[in-house]
C-alpha positions as CSV (number, residue, x, y, z in Angstrom):
1,M,8.0,18.6,2.2
2,K,9.3,20.4,-0.9
3,R,10.7,17.1,-2.2
4,R,7.4,15.4,-1.5
5,N,5.4,18.0,-3.4
6,F,7.9,17.8,-6.3
7,L,7.4,14.1,-6.5
8,V,3.6,14.3,-6.4
9,G,3.7,17.1,-9.0
10,M,5.9,15.1,-11.3
11,G,3.6,12.1,-11.1
12,A,0.6,14.3,-11.9
13,A,2.4,15.8,-14.9
14,F,3.3,12.4,-16.2
15,L,-0.3,11.2,-15.9
16,A,-1.6,14.3,-17.6
17,G,0.1,13.5,-21.0
18,C,3.4,12.8,-22.6
19,K,2.1,9.4,-23.9
20,E,4.5,9.3,-26.8
21,I,7.5,10.0,-24.5
22,G,6.2,7.6,-21.9
23,D,6.0,4.8,-24.5
24,S,9.6,5.2,-25.6
25,K,12.3,2.7,-24.6
26,W,14.8,5.4,-23.6
27,F,12.2,7.0,-21.3
28,G,11.4,3.7,-19.6
29,A,15.1,3.1,-19.0
30,L,15.5,6.6,-17.6
31,V,12.5,6.1,-15.2
32,D,14.0,2.7,-14.0
33,T,17.3,4.3,-13.4
34,A,15.8,7.3,-11.5
35,E,13.7,4.8,-9.3
36,S,16.9,2.9,-8.3
37,W,18.7,6.2,-7.5
38,H,15.7,7.5,-5.5
39,R,15.5,4.3,-3.4
40,G,19.2,4.3,-3.0
41,V,19.3,7.9,-1.8
42,H,16.5,7.1,0.7
43,R,18.5,4.3,2.2
44,T,21.8,6.1,2.1
45,L,20.4,9.2,3.9
46,G,18.9,7.0,6.6
47,V,15.3,6.7,5.4
48,S,15.5,3.2,6.9
49,R,13.3,1.1,9.1
50,I,13.5,3.6,12.0
51,A,13.0,6.9,10.0
52,M,9.4,8.0,10.5
53,A,6.9,9.7,8.2
54,P,5.5,12.9,9.7
55,E,2.6,12.5,12.1
56,Y,0.0,15.2,12.8
57,D,-2.3,16.3,15.6
58,R,-5.9,14.8,15.6
59,S,-7.2,18.4,15.1
60,E,-5.5,18.5,11.6
61,V,-7.5,15.6,10.2
62,S,-9.2,16.4,6.9
63,P,-13.0,16.9,7.1
64,F,-13.4,14.5,4.2
65,F,-10.9,11.8,3.1
66,R,-11.7,11.2,-0.5
67,G,-11.3,7.8,-2.3
68,N,-9.3,7.1,-5.4
69,G,-9.0,4.2,-7.8
70,T,-11.7,1.6,-7.0
71,Q,-14.3,3.1,-4.8
72,E,-17.0,0.4,-5.2
73,V,-15.7,-3.2,-5.6
74,G,-18.9,-4.3,-7.3
75,K,-18.6,-8.0,-6.7
76,E,-21.4,-10.1,-5.3
77,D,-19.1,-11.9,-2.7
78,Y,-17.7,-8.6,-1.6
79,N,-21.1,-7.0,-1.3
80,A,-22.3,-10.0,0.8
81,H,-19.3,-9.6,3.1
82,R,-19.9,-5.8,3.4
83,D,-23.6,-6.2,4.1
84,A,-22.8,-8.7,6.8
85,G,-20.3,-6.4,8.5
86,F,-17.3,-8.4,7.2
87,V,-17.7,-10.9,10.0
88,D,-16.5,-13.7,7.8
89,W,-13.8,-11.7,6.0
90,R,-10.4,-13.4,6.0
91,V,-6.9,-12.3,5.1
92,T,-4.3,-15.0,4.4
93,V,-0.6,-14.9,5.1
94,S,1.3,-17.3,2.8
95,G,4.5,-17.8,0.8
96,L,7.9,-17.9,2.6
97,V,6.6,-18.2,6.1
98,D,6.9,-21.0,8.7
99,T,3.2,-20.9,9.7
100,P,0.6,-19.8,7.1
101,L,-2.2,-17.8,8.7
102,E,-5.8,-17.0,8.0
103,L,-6.9,-14.0,10.0
104,S,-10.5,-12.9,10.7
105,M,-11.5,-9.3,11.4
106,E,-11.8,-10.4,15.1
107,D,-8.2,-11.7,15.0
108,I,-7.0,-8.4,13.4
109,R,-8.8,-6.3,16.1
110,A,-7.4,-8.6,18.9
111,L,-3.8,-7.8,18.0
112,P,-2.0,-4.8,19.6
113,Q,-3.1,-1.7,17.7
114,R,-1.3,1.4,16.4
115,T,-3.0,4.7,15.7
116,Q,-1.3,7.3,13.6
117,V,-2.4,10.6,12.0
118,T,-0.6,10.9,8.7
119,R,-0.8,12.6,5.4
120,H,-1.8,10.7,2.3
121,D,-0.3,12.0,-0.9
122,C,-1.8,10.9,-4.2
123,V,0.2,10.8,-7.4
124,E,-2.6,12.8,-9.0
125,G,-1.6,15.8,-6.9
126,W,-4.1,15.8,-3.9
127,S,-3.4,15.2,-0.2
128,A,-5.5,14.4,2.9
129,I,-4.7,13.8,6.6
130,G,-6.4,10.9,8.3
131,E,-6.2,8.9,11.6
132,W,-5.5,5.3,10.9
133,T,-5.7,2.4,13.3
134,G,-4.7,-1.3,12.9
135,P,-2.0,-3.8,13.8
136,Q,1.6,-3.3,12.6
137,L,2.3,-5.5,9.6
138,S,5.5,-6.6,11.4
139,R,3.6,-8.2,14.2
140,I,1.6,-10.3,11.7
141,L,4.7,-11.3,9.9
142,E,6.4,-12.3,13.1
143,M,3.4,-14.4,14.0
144,A,3.8,-16.2,10.7
145,G,7.6,-16.5,10.9
146,V,9.5,-15.0,8.0
147,Q,11.7,-17.5,6.3
148,E,15.2,-16.8,5.0
149,G,15.1,-15.6,1.4
150,A,11.9,-13.6,1.8
151,N,12.7,-10.2,0.2
152,Y,9.3,-8.8,-0.7
153,V,5.7,-8.8,0.5
154,I,2.9,-9.0,-2.1
155,F,-0.5,-7.6,-1.1
156,R,-3.6,-9.2,-2.8
157,C,-6.8,-7.3,-3.1
158,A,-10.5,-8.0,-3.7
159,D,-11.0,-5.4,-6.4
160,T,-10.2,-5.6,-10.1
161,L,-9.5,-2.9,-12.6
162,N,-9.9,-3.5,-16.4
163,G,-10.3,-7.2,-15.7
164,A,-7.1,-7.7,-13.6
165,D,-6.8,-8.2,-9.9
166,Y,-5.3,-5.3,-8.1
167,Y,-2.1,-6.0,-6.1
168,E,0.9,-4.1,-4.7
169,S,4.2,-4.9,-3.0
170,C,7.0,-3.6,-0.8
171,D,10.4,-4.7,0.4
172,M,11.1,-6.1,3.9
173,D,12.4,-2.8,5.2
174,D,9.1,-1.1,4.6
175,A,7.1,-4.2,5.7
176,M,8.8,-4.2,9.1
177,H,8.6,-0.4,9.5
178,P,6.6,0.6,12.7
179,Q,4.2,2.9,10.7
180,T,3.3,0.2,8.2
181,I,0.0,-1.1,9.5
182,V,-3.0,-3.1,8.3
183,A,-5.7,-0.5,9.0
184,H,-9.3,-1.2,9.7
185,L,-10.3,2.2,11.2
186,L,-10.2,5.6,9.6
187,N,-10.8,8.5,12.1
188,G,-12.0,6.0,14.7
189,E,-14.7,4.4,12.4
190,P,-14.6,1.3,10.3
191,L,-13.2,2.0,6.9
192,P,-15.8,3.1,4.3
193,E,-15.8,1.1,1.1
194,R,-14.3,4.0,-0.9
195,N,-11.3,3.9,1.4
196,G,-10.7,0.2,1.3
197,A,-13.1,-1.6,3.7
198,P,-12.5,-3.7,5.6
199,L,-8.7,-3.6,5.5
200,R,-6.1,-1.5,3.7
201,L,-2.4,-1.3,4.0
202,R,-0.9,2.0,5.2
203,L,2.7,2.3,3.8
204,E,3.2,5.8,5.1
205,R,6.5,6.6,3.5
206,Q,5.3,6.1,0.0
207,L,2.7,7.6,-2.4
208,G,-1.0,6.6,-2.2
209,Y,-1.0,4.0,-4.9
210,K,1.3,1.9,-2.7
211,H,-1.5,1.6,-0.1
212,P,-3.6,-1.2,-1.5
213,K,-7.3,-1.5,-0.4
214,Y,-9.7,-4.4,0.2
215,L,-6.8,-6.7,1.5
216,T,-7.4,-10.5,1.1
217,G,-3.8,-11.8,1.1
218,I,-0.3,-11.1,2.2
219,E,2.4,-13.2,0.5
220,L,6.1,-13.3,1.1
221,V,8.3,-14.0,-1.9
222,A,12.0,-14.0,-2.9
223,S,11.5,-12.1,-6.2
224,L,8.9,-10.0,-8.0
225,D,9.9,-11.3,-11.4
226,D,7.2,-14.0,-11.7
227,I,4.4,-12.0,-10.0
228,E,1.9,-10.8,-12.5
229,G,3.7,-8.4,-14.9
230,G,6.9,-8.6,-12.9
231,K,7.2,-5.0,-11.8
232,G,5.6,-5.3,-8.4
233,G,2.2,-3.7,-8.7
234,Y,-0.9,-3.2,-10.8
235,W,0.0,0.3,-12.0
236,E,3.7,-0.4,-12.2
237,D,3.0,-3.3,-14.6
238,R,0.8,-1.1,-16.8
239,S,1.5,2.6,-16.6
240,G,5.1,3.2,-15.8
241,Y,4.6,4.1,-12.2
242,Q,7.7,3.6,-10.1
243,W,7.7,0.6,-7.8
244,Y,9.5,2.6,-5.1
245,A,7.5,5.7,-4.5
246,G,9.1,7.1,-1.4
247,I,8.2,10.6,-0.2
């Protein structure tokens, strides 16, 4: 927990200033090196597919689970889906798979469900505990059939920030982890828009910006190099956030 709070605090301090340092080449190289070391230590110490993030009792759920980043998508097609209860919402599974999928909300709800009470840590320094429910991402990927050479999973989203579509990614270890779920319920109720309705990824062993909201697509790829800015996520491409944000 001390290490988790240290990482959150360091992220908040970075966001609060230090632009001149953050823009320097040597600092960027230092961050990249630290990220590789951080991920390597996690793997070496056994933070692998079977190591679980802490789970809490339902009585510890926060009274209000705040939103962050995009809280209103503000697009006509999204608003139409929202107002209709997302009955026609679809999430695609594509890329290096044997059988591309297009899943409705009914399909998502028909899959075996996992419910977990976990703590969400934001890089800005706040935390909240929530109960999340949805199918494990691993089950969805198994349905599609993961092809040899698939190393990463890209998550496409309905929201845009500063004119660019939001996206995130993770490696296959985190994708197949039992606590990585495609959540559609928060505290037993459909996700509010501020928290990512109708679907958001829960990547419980990483900081909050690695939990993309408003999911529209899941894509398996061999490399991140040719995806958007090549660093694996919206914030990673633009603001120096680490791609691997393990806690």
